[in-house]
Steps between C-alpha positions, in 0.01 A plus 500: 500500500462456874354164600216476751571374852407133506382535858231751404165319496306773322417486128707692248354852452274523196462122470207311651532214744718389786834319523507121491854467635690556174684823419322715241616486138766753402352797311653532153291793377413521130608185312460660154254227406188598309191302404355654185130529429519199266649283778862511379762522776799731448827533688696820445299564184554158342227232485549190714460222246541197727145412601628282785675804649189715460292235678756488780483876547121494479482237774643751752309804374303684768284812508489718809215714639640811329464326162871455435639169379796317653701185437540343844725213607595399854827694461420800277222714364492762225247711311388430145298719265170367365339702221151355550472160670757217514318235299294454185214249478561340161240222496170404661310172514136474600371196688129456566210727420311788657549551872701178522759618251868527587726732303859376518770746393864440406751782529803573284708331771279188508323574828149354507216673686125451505288813524298501822505629858881474531580612145261776409451655158465874462453721197620860505466759226829601337586859413396439139159373614565131432454227763804409711429156652708345781501186712661457840773235472652507850288639784655748742516474878133588542407170336778290650498566876785350697732452202827687477503825309870450432783293645554596863154653548155359560154651481370666816141593592412856410788563261446681172401248234736452210352474151539189290655443158277525194503398136351710223286299263637498146248643256416163336435355847264783584320444169450136601348614830269737317380207286417310819329797662129533563252740655423422864266672749743615771394726787179589324655595166611318187878464473720344232769263622616145566470243778803319642561323828152590623548875444368737236753738346375802314672559166335828412188627332378323190572816308864514615763452237735205558 
């Protein structure tokens, strides 16, 4: 693989940002790493059983504007396959009541996030008609202006925003949210959902099946 000229001050094609003086990471292509829908990490078809290693990999996981996932270090970067989203929200704690409530989630890799403006909840409808709930764990560039998108690059005004990394809520966690849910008049109509971090998150219609 031909290395980029270190004297070139333009950003690497297809990657947002501008140089910060360091050479770009070497492109390794497909790393043959897969994150299964249940959150299990695989390397060359075998599960990675050392949780400390999984957490290390996860700490350098990035998602680019085209939706692809990469492991990025200052020296190298390579693509990984993600079947759904990288993380699973396995627990939730509720603090406070009503509009003052905070919903604090823990992922399968022990990351803690509180639902709110920086960590939004969303509920999609799966192909089988059941709810598919997600929470944003790590915001993308659009929510973190000025921070580096990856080693050697920094965010620039007007670049294409990169999406963040999400966790899918485990079914028992979503059931807990449904128990906390209530009808609220939002935008002139009654909606079913939960409050957290000063925001209301719609969970679906009262007739939806959890």
